Wavefront OBJ file of the C-alpha trace (Angstrom):
o trace
v 88.398 -74.160 -1.056
v 88.695 -70.343 -0.820
v 85.624 -68.198 -1.322
v 86.177 -64.474 -1.880
v 83.281 -62.026 -2.088
v 84.012 -58.609 -3.598
v 81.327 -55.949 -3.268
v 81.465 -52.837 -5.391
v 78.979 -50.130 -6.238
v 77.246 -50.572 -9.592
v 78.894 -47.729 -11.482
v 80.167 -49.171 -14.694
v 82.883 -51.695 -13.903
v 83.462 -53.403 -17.222
v 83.452 -57.131 -17.826
v 87.194 -56.877 -18.507
v 87.819 -55.138 -15.174
v 85.799 -57.760 -13.308
v 87.671 -60.548 -15.087
v 90.948 -58.895 -14.026
v 89.766 -58.809 -10.408
v 88.816 -62.487 -10.540
v 92.156 -63.473 -12.059
v 94.155 -61.263 -9.705
v 92.484 -62.510 -6.529
v 92.786 -66.110 -7.664
v 96.483 -65.639 -8.432
v 97.079 -63.904 -5.093
v 95.545 -66.814 -3.173
v 97.644 -69.255 -5.167
v 100.861 -67.274 -4.635
v 100.425 -66.394 -0.970
v 98.530 -69.367 0.434
v 99.239 -72.063 -2.140
v 95.538 -72.463 -2.934
v 94.351 -74.474 -5.907
v 93.006 -72.253 -8.687
v 90.398 -74.808 -9.697
v 88.751 -74.717 -6.269
v 88.962 -70.947 -5.687
v 85.679 -69.091 -5.962
v 85.520 -65.322 -6.523
v 82.119 -63.651 -6.484
v 81.564 -60.008 -7.426
v 78.392 -58.385 -6.125
v 77.429 -55.045 -7.620
v 75.265 -52.911 -5.357
v 73.197 -49.921 -6.474
v 74.475 -46.715 -4.912
v 70.992 -46.192 -3.394
v 71.619 -49.380 -1.400
v 75.113 -48.481 -0.146
v 75.516 -45.984 2.651
v 78.481 -44.207 4.201
v 78.267 -41.983 7.255
v 74.484 -42.220 7.352
v 73.994 -41.114 3.741
v 73.303 -43.116 0.576
v 76.246 -43.081 -1.815
v 73.947 -41.705 -4.536
v 73.390 -38.573 -2.437
v 77.074 -38.278 -1.508
v 78.163 -38.551 -5.154
v 75.573 -35.962 -6.231
v 76.811 -33.529 -3.569
v 80.442 -34.091 -4.590
v 79.594 -33.525 -8.252
v 77.668 -30.338 -7.409
v 80.627 -29.052 -5.398
v 82.841 -29.558 -8.462
v 80.289 -27.840 -10.701
v 79.349 -31.063 -12.486
v 75.810 -32.172 -13.192
l 1 2 3 4 5 6 7 8 9 10 11 12 13 14 15 16 17 18 19 20 21 22 23 24 25 26 27 28 29 30 31 32 33 34 35 36 37 38 39 40 41 42 43 44 45 46 47 48 49 50 51 52 53 54 55 56 57 58 59 60 61 62 63 64 65 66 67 68 69 70 71 72 73
């Protein structure tokens, strides 16, 4: 009984995109490992960018700095 946990930042992944991830991961486990689709669990956790850090900085701050560097607001 495979359990796959996907964590992404909460930045607008659509329901269709999440459904595609669920289907794709399920199919991959079936194709590669022969796992039963009906007992494969795929969970998608969306995390606020304030709660996700890289290199000691919150992603919110990193994205703001990158946008400012490109002249975006």
